C-alpha positions in Angstrom: 0.0 0.0 0.0 2.8 2.4 0.8 4.4 1.8 -2.6 1.1 2.6 -4.3 0.7 5.9 -2.4 4.3 6.8 -3.3 3.6 6.2 -7.0 0.4 8.3 -6.7 2.4 11.1 -5.0 5.1 11.1 -7.7 2.4 11.1 -10.4 0.7 14.1 -8.9 4.0 16.0 -8.6 5.0 15.1 -12.2 1.6 16.1 -13.4 1.8 19.4 -11.5 5.2 20.2 -13.0 4.1 19.4 -16.5 1.0 21.5 -16.0 3.1 24.4 -14.6 5.6 24.3 -17.6 2.8 24.3 -20.1 0.9 27.2 -18.5 4.1 29.3 -18.2 5.3 28.7 -21.8 2.0 28.8 -23.6 1.8 32.7 -23.8 5.2 32.9 -25.5 4.1 30.4 -28.1 0.9 32.2 -29.0 0.7 33.3 -32.6 -2.2 35.7 -32.2 -1.0 37.7 -29.3 -1.3 41.5 -28.9 2.1 42.2 -30.4 1.4 40.1 -33.5 -2.0 41.8 -34.0 -0.5 45.3 -33.6 2.5 44.4 -35.8 0.1 43.7 -38.6 -0.9 47.4 -38.7 2.6 48.3 -40.2 3.1 50.9 -37.5 6.9 50.6 -37.2 8.1 54.2 -36.6 4.8 55.6 -37.9 1.6 56.5 -36.1 -1.2 54.4 -37.6 -4.8 55.4 -36.7 -7.0 52.4 -36.1 -10.3 52.5 -38.1 -13.4 53.4 -36.1 -15.4 50.5 -34.7 -19.0 50.5 -35.6 -21.7 49.1 -33.4 -22.1 45.3 -33.9 -18.8 44.8 -35.7 -16.1 42.6 -34.3 -13.8 44.4 -31.9 -10.8 42.0 -31.5 -8.6 44.6 -29.6 -11.4 45.5 -27.2 -11.3 49.2 -28.1 -13.8 51.9 -26.9 -15.7 53.0 -30.1 -16.0 56.5 -28.8 -12.2 57.1 -28.8 -9.7 57.6 -31.7 -6.7 55.3 -31.4 -3.2 55.7 -32.9 -0.5 53.0 -32.6 3.2 53.2 -33.2 5.8 50.5 -32.8 9.4 51.3 -31.9 12.6 49.3 -31.5 15.1 50.9 -29.2 18.0 48.7 -30.2 19.6 51.4 -32.4 18.6 54.5 -30.4 16.0 56.1 -28.2 12.5 56.7 -29.4 10.7 60.0 -29.7 7.0 60.7 -29.8 6.0 64.3 -30.3 3.4 66.6 -31.7 0.4 68.8 -31.0 -2.6 67.0 -29.3 -6.1 68.3 -28.9 -7.3 70.4 -26.0 -9.7 67.7 -24.8 -8.9 64.4 -23.2 -5.9 62.4 -24.5 -3.7 59.6 -23.1 -0.5 58.0 -24.1 0.6 54.5 -23.0 3.7 52.5 -23.7 3.3 48.7 -23.8 5.8 45.9 -24.0 5.4 42.9 -26.4 3.4 41.0 -23.7 0.8 43.8 -23.5 1.9 45.1 -20.1 1.8 48.9 -19.6 5.3 50.3 -18.9 4.3 54.0 -18.7 1.1 56.0 -19.1 0.1 59.6 -18.9 -2.8 61.9 -19.8 -3.5 65.5 -20.6 -4.3 66.0 -16.9 -0.6 65.6 -16.1 -0.1 69.3 -16.7 1.8 68.9 -20.0 -0.4 71.2 -22.0 -1.5 70.2 -25.5 2.0 69.4 -26.8 3.5 66.0 -26.3 7.3 65.7 -26.4 8.3 62.3 -25.0 11.7 60.5 -25.2 11.7 56.8 -24.6 15.0 55.2 -23.5 16.2 51.7 -22.6 18.4 51.4 -19.5 21.7 51.7 -21.3 20.5 54.8 -23.2 19.3 56.3 -19.9 22.8 56.0 -18.5 24.1 57.8 -21.6 21.4 60.4 -21.1 22.6 60.9 -17.5 26.2 61.4 -18.9 24.7 64.0 -21.2 25.6 62.1 -24.4 22.2 62.8 -25.9 21.0 66.2 -26.9 17.4 66.6 -25.6 15.1 69.6 -25.6 14.2 71.2 -22.3 10.8 70.0 -21.0 11.0 66.6 -22.8 9.2 63.9 -20.9 11.7 61.1 -20.3 10.5 57.5 -20.0 12.7 54.5 -19.3 11.6 51.1 -20.5 13.2 47.8 -19.6 12.7 46.3 -23.0 13.6 47.4 -26.5 10.5 46.4 -28.4 7.6 48.6 -27.5 4.2 49.9 -28.7 3.0 53.4 -28.1 -0.8 53.7 -28.0 -2.4 57.2 -28.2 -6.0 57.8 -27.4 -8.0 61.0 -28.0 -11.7 61.6 -27.1 -13.6 63.8 -29.5 -16.2 65.8 -27.7 -18.6 65.2 -30.6 -18.7 62.8 -33.5 -18.3 65.6 -36.0 -14.8 66.3 -34.6 -13.6 62.7 -35.2 -12.0 63.4 -38.6 -10.0 66.4 -37.1 -8.7 64.2 -34.3 -7.7 61.5 -36.8 -5.6 64.2 -38.6 -4.1 65.2 -35.3 -2.9 61.7 -34.6 -1.7 61.3 -38.3 0.6 64.3 -37.8 2.3 63.0 -34.7 6.0 62.0 -35.0 7.0 58.6 -33.7 10.5 57.5 -34.6 13.8 56.2 -33.4 16.8 58.6 -33.2 19.9 57.0 -34.6 
């Protein structure tokens, strides 16, 4: 009887380990994750405005249909990223995501930064160079450090009225999102 219980215990432990390994590795093997879906937008160093979501249509990214979204993908391997341009007076927000979809940094118009966004995005080694003053940056630039090189910048603006939507789309189209080499 003791030998049987020992085999059952080893079976449960082995099953638990296999289960744990599968659960921890499955997200990395996903082919339809957030990074893949956003990568399909061809937003590398370019702000791409996501088409409006109409009522009743599929919404695979789970976006709010009242907001206008812009997405930009940056790779900080060759240099820091910069996102800048004029944003509307109303509500806007900017968030930086890693490939896993985790928010690294986020801010809104309520942070006191007026209607102009000037954000520099640096990885840890670039932040050290910034501290040594090896990068020329403009006064007032918002400095963001990210632990990873592959990031997505998501911009959201909220038009006060549906008639303003086209103007807000143009505002996002005019934003710069690029890597400084």
